[in-house]
ROGU-170463 format. One record per residue (C-alpha): x, y, z; residue in three letters; residue number from 1. Coordinates in steps of 0.25 Angstrom, whole numbers. Layout:
px, py, pz, res, n
X, Y, Z, ALA, NUM
...
END
This chain:
px, py, pz, res, n
-62, -40, 35, MET, 1
-59, -42, 20, ASN, 2
-59, -58, 20, ASP, 3
-74, -58, 17, HIS, 4
-83, -52, 7, LEU, 5
-93, -42, 13, PRO, 6
-104, -51, 8, PHE, 7
-104, -64, 1, ALA, 8
-97, -66, -12, ALA, 9
-108, -66, -23, GLY, 10
-118, -57, -16, GLN, 11
-123, -44, -20, SER, 12
-123, -32, -10, ARG, 13
-137, -36, -7, THR, 14
-133, -49, -2, GLY, 15
-138, -58, -13, GLY, 16
-131, -66, -23, PRO, 17
-124, -59, -34, SER, 18
-132, -66, -45, GLU, 19
-144, -58, -40, LEU, 20
-138, -45, -43, THR, 21
-140, -48, -58, ALA, 22
-155, -46, -56, THR, 23
-154, -33, -47, ARG, 24
-151, -19, -53, ARG, 25
-140, -12, -45, ARG, 26
-133, 1, -48, SER, 27
-118, 1, -52, GLY, 28
-114, 6, -38, GLY, 29
-121, -6, -32, GLU, 30
-115, -16, -41, ILE, 31
-101, -10, -38, LEU, 32
-103, -11, -23, VAL, 33
-109, -25, -24, ASP, 34
-97, -28, -33, THR, 35
-87, -23, -22, LEU, 36
-94, -31, -12, ARG, 37
-93, -44, -20, ILE, 38
-78, -41, -21, HIS, 39
-76, -40, -6, ASN, 40
-75, -25, -5, THR, 41
-79, -21, 10, ASP, 42
-73, -7, 9, THR, 43
-72, 4, -1, VAL, 44
-65, 18, 1, PHE, 45
-70, 30, -6, CYS, 46
-72, 45, -7, LEU, 47
-87, 46, -12, PRO, 48
-90, 53, -26, GLY, 49
-103, 56, -33, GLU, 50
-98, 47, -45, SER, 51
-100, 34, -37, PHE, 52
-112, 37, -29, LEU, 53
-119, 25, -33, ALA, 54
-107, 16, -28, ALA, 55
-107, 24, -15, ILE, 56
-122, 21, -13, ASP, 57
-120, 6, -16, ALA, 58
-109, 6, -5, LEU, 59
-119, 12, 4, ALA, 60
-128, 1, 1, GLY, 61
-117, -9, 4, ALA, 62
-118, -5, 18, GLY, 63
-107, -12, 27, ASP, 64
-103, -22, 16, ALA, 65
-94, -11, 10, VAL, 66
-87, -1, 19, ARG, 67
-85, 13, 12, THR, 68
-74, 21, 17, ILE, 69
-74, 36, 13, VAL, 70
-61, 42, 12, ALA, 71
-58, 57, 12, ARG, 72
-50, 57, -1, HIS, 73
-50, 48, -13, GLU, 74
-35, 46, -11, ALA, 75
-38, 41, 3, GLY, 76
-49, 32, -1, ALA, 77
-40, 26, -12, ALA, 78
-29, 23, -3, HIS, 79
-38, 17, 7, MET, 80
-43, 8, -4, ALA, 81
-29, 4, -8, GLU, 82
-25, 1, 7, ALA, 83
-37, -8, 7, TYR, 84
-32, -16, -5, GLY, 85
-18, -17, 2, LYS, 86
-24, -22, 15, LEU, 87
-35, -32, 10, THR, 88
-30, -36, -4, GLY, 89
-44, -32, -9, GLN, 90
-46, -20, -18, PRO, 91
-47, -8, -10, GLY, 92
-60, 0, -16, ILE, 93
-60, 15, -17, CYS, 94
-71, 23, -23, PHE, 95
-69, 38, -28, VAL, 96
-75, 47, -37, THR, 97
-70, 51, -51, ARG, 98
-60, 62, -55, GLY, 99
-55, 68, -42, PRO, 100
-58, 56, -34, GLY, 101
-51, 46, -43, ALA, 102
-39, 56, -44, SER, 103
-38, 56, -29, HIS, 104
-39, 41, -28, ALA, 105
-29, 38, -39, ALA, 106
-18, 38, -28, ILE, 107
-24, 26, -22, GLY, 108
-24, 19, -35, VAL, 109
-10, 22, -37, HIS, 110
-6, 17, -24, THR, 111
-14, 4, -26, ALA, 112
-7, 2, -40, ALA, 113
7, 4, -34, GLN, 114
4, -4, -22, ASP, 115
-3, -15, -29, SER, 116
-16, -14, -21, THR, 117
-29, -19, -25, PRO, 118
-39, -7, -26, MET, 119
-51, -3, -34, ILE, 120
-54, 12, -36, LEU, 121
-69, 15, -40, PHE, 122
-70, 29, -46, ILE, 123
-84, 35, -49, GLY, 124
-84, 40, -63, GLN, 125
-92, 50, -71, VAL, 126
-105, 45, -78, ALA, 127
-103, 36, -90, ARG, 128
-109, 46, -99, GLY, 129
-99, 57, -95, MET, 130
-87, 49, -97, LEU, 131
-76, 55, -107, GLY, 132
-82, 69, -105, ARG, 133
-73, 73, -94, GLU, 134
-85, 74, -85, ALA, 135
-84, 79, -71, TRP, 136
-72, 72, -64, GLN, 137
-71, 62, -75, GLU, 138
-58, 54, -76, VAL, 139
-54, 43, -86, ASP, 140
-50, 33, -75, PHE, 141
-44, 23, -85, GLY, 142
-34, 34, -89, GLN, 143
-32, 39, -74, MET, 144
-29, 26, -68, PHE, 145
-25, 17, -80, GLY, 146
-10, 17, -76, GLY, 147
-13, 16, -61, MET, 148
-24, 5, -59, ALA, 149
-24, -9, -63, LYS, 150
-37, -7, -70, TRP, 151
-46, 5, -73, VAL, 152
-61, 2, -77, VAL, 153
-73, 11, -79, GLU, 154
-86, 3, -77, ILE, 155
-96, 8, -87, ASP, 156
-108, -1, -84, ARG, 157
-113, -5, -70, ALA, 158
-115, -20, -75, GLU, 159
-100, -21, -76, ARG, 160
-97, -17, -62, ILE, 161
-96, -31, -57, PRO, 162
-87, -35, -68, GLU, 163
-77, -23, -68, LEU, 164
-76, -22, -53, VAL, 165
-73, -37, -52, SER, 166
-62, -35, -62, ARG, 167
-57, -23, -54, ALA, 168
-56, -31, -41, PHE, 169
-49, -42, -49, HIS, 170
-39, -33, -56, VAL, 171
-36, -26, -42, ALA, 172
-32, -38, -35, VAL, 173
-26, -47, -45, SER, 174
-12, -48, -50, GLY, 175
-5, -35, -44, ARG, 176
-16, -29, -36, PRO, 177
-19, -14, -39, GLY, 178
-30, -4, -41, PRO, 179
-42, -4, -51, VAL, 180
-50, 9, -54, VAL, 181
-65, 7, -58, VAL, 182
-72, 19, -63, SER, 183
-87, 20, -60, LEU, 184
-96, 30, -69, PRO, 185
-106, 35, -59, GLU, 186
-118, 32, -68, ASP, 187
-113, 18, -70, MET, 188
-114, 16, -54, LEU, 189
-128, 21, -54, ALA, 190
-134, 13, -65, GLU, 191
-141, 0, -61, GLU, 192
-139, -13, -68, VAL, 193
-141, -28, -66, VAL, 194
-127, -36, -65, VAL, 195
-122, -48, -58, ALA, 196
-110, -46, -48, ASP, 197
-97, -52, -50, ALA, 198
-90, -62, -40, ARG, 199
-79, -57, -30, PRO, 200
-65, -55, -37, TYR, 201
-54, -65, -36, LYS, 202
-40, -61, -36, ARG, 203
-31, -68, -46, SER, 204
-16, -69, -45, ALA, 205
-4, -76, -51, ALA, 206
3, -88, -44, HIS, 207
18, -92, -45, PRO, 208
21, -104, -53, GLY, 209
28, -116, -47, ALA, 210
40, -114, -56, ASP, 211
41, -100, -51, GLN, 212
41, -104, -36, LEU, 213
51, -115, -39, LEU, 214
60, -105, -46, HIS, 215
58, -95, -34, LEU, 216
62, -106, -24, GLY, 217
75, -109, -32, GLU, 218
79, -94, -32, MET, 219
77, -93, -17, ILE, 220
85, -106, -15, GLY, 221
96, -100, -23, ALA, 222
96, -86, -16, ALA, 223
105, -82, -5, GLU, 224
100, -68, -3, ARG, 225
85, -69, -7, PRO, 226
75, -58, -4, LEU, 227
60, -55, -5, VAL, 228
54, -42, -8, ILE, 229
39, -41, -6, VAL, 230
29, -31, -11, GLY, 231
18, -28, -20, GLY, 232
3, -30, -18, GLY, 233
-6, -42, -17, GLY, 234
-1, -48, -4, TRP, 235
-10, -53, 7, ASN, 236
-8, -59, 21, THR, 237
-6, -73, 16, GLN, 238
4, -69, 5, ALA, 239
12, -62, 16, CYS, 240
11, -75, 25, THR, 241
16, -83, 13, ASN, 242
27, -74, 10, LEU, 243
32, -75, 24, LYS, 244
32, -90, 23, THR, 245
40, -89, 10, PHE, 246
51, -80, 15, VAL, 247
52, -88, 28, GLU, 248
54, -101, 20, THR, 249
65, -96, 11, PHE, 250
71, -86, 21, ASP, 251
69, -74, 12, LEU, 252
70, -60, 17, PRO, 253
59, -50, 13, VAL, 254
59, -36, 9, VAL, 255
47, -28, 8, ALA, 256
44, -19, -5, GLY, 257
40, -5, -3, PHE, 258
29, -3, 7, ARG, 259
26, -18, 7, ARG, 260
32, -21, 21, GLN, 261
20, -28, 26, ASP, 262
21, -41, 17, ILE, 263
30, -47, 27, LEU, 264
30, -44, 42, ASP, 265
42, -35, 44, ASN, 266
45, -43, 57, ARG, 267
48, -56, 49, HIS, 268
62, -60, 49, LEU, 269
62, -61, 34, ASN, 270
58, -46, 32, TYR, 271
70, -37, 29, ILE, 272
65, -24, 25, GLY, 273
58, -14, 15, HIS, 274
62, -10, 2, ALA, 275
56, 4, 0, GLY, 276
58, 18, 4, LEU, 277
70, 20, 12, GLY, 278
75, 6, 11, PRO, 279
86, 0, 19, SER, 280
99, 0, 11, GLN, 281
103, -13, 18, THR, 282
90, -19, 12, LEU, 283
92, -13, -1, VAL, 284
106, -20, -2, ARG, 285
100, -33, 3, ARG, 286
90, -33, -8, ILE, 287
101, -30, -19, ARG, 288
110, -41, -13, SER, 289
99, -51, -14, ALA, 290
101, -63, -23, ASP, 291
86, -66, -25, LEU, 292
75, -55, -24, VAL, 293
60, -60, -23, ILE, 294
51, -49, -26, ALA, 295
37, -53, -21, LEU, 296
25, -44, -25, GLY, 297
31, -31, -27, GLY, 298
35, -23, -40, ARG, 299
48, -19, -34, LEU, 300
45, -4, -37, GLY, 301
53, 8, -36, GLU, 302
53, 10, -20, THR, 303
55, -5, -17, THR, 304
67, -6, -26, THR, 305
73, 8, -22, SER, 306
71, 14, -36, GLY, 307
73, 1, -43, TYR, 308
87, -1, -38, THR, 309
86, -13, -30, LEU, 310
85, -22, -42, PHE, 311
91, -21, -56, GLY, 312
81, -17, -66, VAL, 313
76, -25, -74, PRO, 314
85, -36, -69, ARG, 315
88, -37, -54, PRO, 316
102, -42, -50, SER, 317
95, -51, -39, GLN, 318
88, -64, -43, THR, 319
74, -58, -44, PHE, 320
60, -64, -42, VAL, 321
48, -56, -44, HIS, 322
34, -60, -40, VAL, 323
22, -51, -43, HIS, 324
7, -52, -45, ALA, 325
8, -44, -59, ASP, 326
15, -51, -70, PRO, 327
18, -37, -76, ASN, 328
26, -33, -65, GLU, 329
36, -45, -66, LEU, 330
47, -40, -75, GLY, 331
42, -26, -75, ARG, 332
54, -20, -68, VAL, 333
63, -32, -64, TYR, 334
66, -45, -72, GLN, 335
64, -56, -62, ALA, 336
71, -70, -62, ASP, 337
58, -75, -57, LEU, 338
45, -68, -59, ALA, 339
32, -73, -53, ILE, 340
19, -67, -56, ASN, 341
10, -70, -43, ALA, 342
2, -64, -33, GLY, 343
8, -62, -19, MET, 344
-2, -71, -12, PRO, 345
0, -82, -23, GLU, 346
15, -81, -23, PHE, 347
17, -81, -8, ALA, 348
8, -93, -6, ALA, 349
16, -101, -16, ALA, 350
30, -97, -10, VAL, 351
25, -100, 4, ALA, 352
25, -114, 0, GLN, 353
39, -115, -6, MET, 354
50, -122, 1, LYS, 355
65, -119, 0, PRO, 356
74, -129, -7, THR, 357
82, -138, 1, ALA, 358
94, -129, 2, GLY, 359
85, -118, 8, LEU, 360
76, -126, 17, GLN, 361
80, -119, 29, ASN, 362
87, -107, 22, GLY, 363
102, -105, 20, THR, 364
111, -98, 30, ALA, 365
114, -87, 20, GLN, 366
99, -85, 17, ARG, 367
96, -84, 32, LYS, 368
107, -74, 34, ALA, 369
102, -66, 23, TRP, 370
88, -64, 29, ILE, 371
93, -62, 43, ALA, 372
103, -51, 38, SER, 373
92, -44, 31, ALA, 374
82, -45, 42, ARG, 375
93, -39, 52, ALA, 376
95, -27, 42, ASP, 377
80, -25, 42, PHE, 378
80, -24, 57, LEU, 379
92, -15, 58, ALA, 380
85, -5, 48, GLU, 381
73, -5, 57, GLN, 382
80, 3, 68, ILE, 383
77, 18, 64, PRO, 384
88, 28, 66, GLY, 385
86, 42, 73, ALA, 386
79, 53, 65, MET, 387
79, 68, 67, PRO, 388
68, 74, 75, GLY, 389
61, 71, 88, PRO, 390
52, 61, 82, LEU, 391
58, 49, 76, ASP, 392
50, 41, 66, LEU, 393
59, 29, 68, GLY, 394
56, 28, 82, ALA, 395
41, 29, 79, VAL, 396
42, 18, 69, MET, 397
49, 9, 80, LEU, 398
38, 12, 90, HIS, 399
27, 8, 80, LEU, 400
35, -4, 77, ARG, 401
34, -8, 91, GLU, 402
19, -4, 94, VAL, 403
11, -7, 81, LEU, 404
4, -20, 80, PRO, 405
10, -30, 69, ALA, 406
-2, -28, 61, ASP, 407
-3, -13, 61, ALA, 408
-5, -7, 48, VAL, 409
5, 4, 44, ILE, 410
1, 14, 32, SER, 411
9, 25, 26, ASN, 412
9, 34, 14, GLY, 413
22, 40, 8, ALA, 414
33, 48, 13, GLY, 415
46, 47, 20, ASN, 416
40, 44, 33, TYR, 417
36, 30, 28, ALA, 418
50, 26, 27, ILE, 419
50, 25, 43, TRP, 420
38, 17, 42, VAL, 421
43, 7, 32, HIS, 422
57, 6, 38, LYS, 423
54, 4, 52, PHE, 424
40, -2, 54, HIS, 425
38, -17, 53, ARG, 426
26, -21, 46, TYR, 427
19, -33, 52, GLY, 428
14, -40, 40, GLY, 429
4, -39, 28, PHE, 430
-4, -26, 27, ARG, 431
3, -19, 39, THR, 432
8, -9, 29, GLN, 433
0, 1, 20, LEU, 434
9, 10, 12, ALA, 435
9, 14, -3, PRO, 436
20, 9, -12, THR, 437
15, 20, -21, SER, 438
20, 30, -11, GLY, 439
7, 37, -9, SER, 440
6, 48, 1, MET, 441
-7, 48, 9, GLY, 442
-9, 33, 9, TYR, 443
-6, 30, 24, GLY, 444
-19, 35, 30, LEU, 445
-29, 30, 20, PRO, 446
-22, 16, 21, ALA, 447
-22, 16, 36, ALA, 448
-37, 19, 36, ILE, 449
-39, 7, 27, THR, 450
-30, -2, 36, ALA, 451
-39, 2, 48, LYS, 452
-52, -1, 40, LEU, 453
-47, -15, 36, VAL, 454
-40, -18, 49, HIS, 455
-46, -10, 60, PRO, 456
-39, -19, 70, GLU, 457
-25, -15, 66, ARG, 458
-17, -3, 70, THR, 459
-15, 6, 58, THR, 460
-5, 17, 57, VAL, 461
-3, 27, 45, CYS, 462
10, 34, 43, PHE, 463
10, 47, 35, ALA, 464
19, 58, 32, GLY, 465
14, 72, 34, ASP, 466
12, 74, 19, GLY, 467
7, 60, 17, CYS, 468
-4, 61, 28, PHE, 469
-10, 74, 23, LEU, 470
-13, 67, 10, MET, 471
-23, 58, 17, SER, 472
-25, 64, 31, ALA, 473
-40, 67, 27, ASN, 474
-42, 51, 29, GLU, 475
-41, 53, 44, LEU, 476
-56, 57, 42, ALA, 477
-58, 43, 36, THR, 478
-51, 36, 47, ALA, 479
-59, 44, 57, ALA, 480
-73, 41, 50, ARG, 481
-71, 26, 49, TYR, 482
-64, 25, 63, ARG, 483
-51, 20, 59, LEU, 484
-40, 22, 69, GLY, 485
-28, 24, 60, VAL, 486
-15, 30, 66, VAL, 487
-8, 40, 57, ALA, 488
7, 44, 60, LEU, 489
10, 57, 52, VAL, 490
25, 59, 50, VAL, 491
26, 74, 49, ASN, 492
39, 80, 44, ASN, 493
32, 92, 37, GLY, 494
36, 88, 23, MET, 495
34, 78, 11, TYR, 496
46, 70, 17, GLY, 497
49, 61, 6, SER, 498
49, 72, -5, ILE, 499
58, 81, 4, ARG, 500
67, 69, 5, MET, 501
69, 68, -10, HIS, 502
69, 83, -11, GLN, 503
81, 84, -2, GLU, 504
88, 73, -9, LYS, 505
86, 79, -23, GLU, 506
85, 94, -20, TYR, 507
92, 96, -6, PRO, 508
87, 108, 2, GLY, 509
77, 112, -8, ARG, 510
64, 109, 0, VAL, 511
52, 112, -8, HIS, 512
37, 107, -8, ALA, 513
40, 96, 3, THR, 514
36, 104, 16, GLU, 515
23, 102, 22, LEU, 516
14, 110, 31, GLU, 517
6, 100, 40, ASN, 518
-6, 101, 49, PRO, 519
-6, 95, 63, ASP, 520
-9, 81, 60, PHE, 521
-13, 77, 74, ALA, 522
-23, 88, 74, ALA, 523
-28, 83, 60, LEU, 524
-30, 69, 66, ALA, 525
-38, 75, 77, ARG, 526
-47, 83, 67, ALA, 527
-51, 69, 61, PHE, 528
-55, 64, 75, ALA, 529
-42, 56, 76, GLY, 530
-30, 57, 85, TYR, 531
-18, 66, 82, GLY, 532
-5, 68, 89, GLU, 533
8, 74, 85, VAL, 534
21, 67, 89, VAL, 535
34, 75, 88, GLU, 536
44, 66, 97, ARG, 537
47, 51, 96, THR, 538
43, 49, 110, GLU, 539
29, 54, 108, GLU, 540
26, 44, 97, PHE, 541
23, 31, 105, ALA, 542
13, 37, 114, PRO, 543
7, 45, 103, ALA, 544
5, 33, 94, PHE, 545
-1, 25, 106, GLU, 546
-11, 37, 108, ARG, 547
-14, 37, 93, ALA, 548
-16, 22, 91, THR, 549
-25, 22, 104, ALA, 550
-34, 33, 99, PHE, 551
-35, 26, 85, ALA, 552
-39, 13, 91, GLU, 553
-48, 18, 101, ARG, 554
-56, 28, 93, TYR, 555
-54, 22, 79, SER, 556
-49, 36, 74, LYS, 557
-36, 40, 67, PRO, 558
-24, 45, 74, ALA, 559
-13, 53, 69, VAL, 560
1, 55, 75, LEU, 561
9, 67, 68, GLU, 562
24, 63, 69, LEU, 563
32, 76, 67, ARG, 564
46, 72, 63, ILE, 565
58, 80, 59, ASP, 566
58, 83, 44, PRO, 567
73, 79, 44, GLU, 568
69, 64, 46, ALA, 569
66, 61, 32, ILE, 570
70, 46, 32, THR, 571
74, 37, 43, PRO, 572
89, 37, 37, SER, 573
91, 52, 34, THR, 574
87, 67, 36, THR, 575
83, 78, 27, LEU, 576
96, 85, 30, THR, 577
104, 73, 27, GLN, 578
97, 71, 14, LEU, 579
99, 85, 10, ARG, 580
114, 85, 13, ARG, 581
116, 72, 5, ALA, 582
109, 77, -7, ALA, 583
116, 91, -6, GLN, 584
129, 84, -5, ALA, 585
126, 75, -17, ALA, 586
122, 87, -25, ALA, 587
135, 94, -21, ASP, 588
143, 82, -25, ALA, 589
136, 81, -39, ALA, 590
138, 96, -41, ALA, 591
153, 95, -38, ASP, 592
154, 83, -48, ARG, 593
148, 91, -59, ARG, 594
157, 103, -56, ALA, 595
169, 94, -57, GLU, 596
164, 89, -70, ALA, 597
END
């Protein structure tokens, strides 16, 4: 749906050539919407405000060319736009009002920044004559978003809209993708001017050099235990296909960075696991024992590197290759033996054409044994153990792995429940995963809504904890209004689970501020004209999931299954009691050592 312009490039909203707009007076709102259309925008997410009424009116005038999705909270709208950027590679567009609206939407900008997602947040601003007086709801957005967005701009004249919005699109998608914030004074949007339109934006990206590719080939040829870690933003379907060709050609095992598990189909024999929350210790040891690490696209942040412990800082002990779209990221934390500034589509296209040296034409026996062993370890980790309570999340994940289509989109927010999802689900390929590397709670449902908008034919399942879900449960109204059959699985353990886990580790037995009082989530879903059911036993899940998905598909309405699990089941590998006992034993031992000293 996003491979074409909503109208021919170079035309205005009225269908005429863009040159003719130079002789027609338009409001700033009209110019803005015309500009969005020229830049291939077919969907905007918003929560309306009086500060950008002229833009709302212009969106009404655009008719079906630009679909306007009205969320129930600015945070939801911003996360919907961020998910759109992930799914399409085009900037997700969000409109909110000044002050409170911008503050609520900031969480989506933060997610887009940390996840390297192209996004543009348009904010209605006070009139130009009131700026600097702390007028009603006035905020200096340059200061507010300056350290978070790639670029922040306030458009002070309507005739500059084509120029500055064009730049916003270019900045959002070029280099390391990310968010741009555009402030729109309300009187600027209402003023009428004559101005010509810009042309559609074109993404720019660096390409790897021939000498760099030659050096990379030599490094791979010399390695006995090479390993690839994929991550970051800017990937697309073709880049993932080219990556597959590259790793198959050179017999390279692939590790996914935190919440980037859909870059390579997890069923592929070269995929060996996920470096993120609750990582496999076998995989951690394998990464540390590699003699060549090729990091493609990711920053190698705190979560992927287990708190910056996988590699030495600044000098990794492994031979280290880092490929990233932003030259400022190269050398920021790690000194690479080979640093390549390139976009992922450009790099993947280049390495897909590479051939091994003569000694590695068919791969060495040692190399093949290395990748086979890594894959076997991954499969062994895919078998969940038993957990406390009558409802076993491991068994739930195994069932979903069997029944979900390969192209199903799985979204989630933040919380310990997500460990089961990341550990036991097998993502089927590019953009089957929508999960915030920023660790934002409340992300899962808005992201699932966008996935269903962009890909209505695909099954879309949102995972959320009880704390996570109530941060965006109001967006069930959005799913109902736009007839989007998303299925939400709410894991209810009556607490903020990840915080409770850390609480037991650091302050065993001193439980405070982490317990929750929850509604009946199934009844809540029914209140939004959706399907709701409570699941309390493992054997109840499969038929309940079948009923929920059938309802969502038949009626194009949201469905919620509330999964009530034992609070003791805090991670797939331990319980709250075990954590508390271990922490208490460590504290007692430390106290004994101090007493002896």
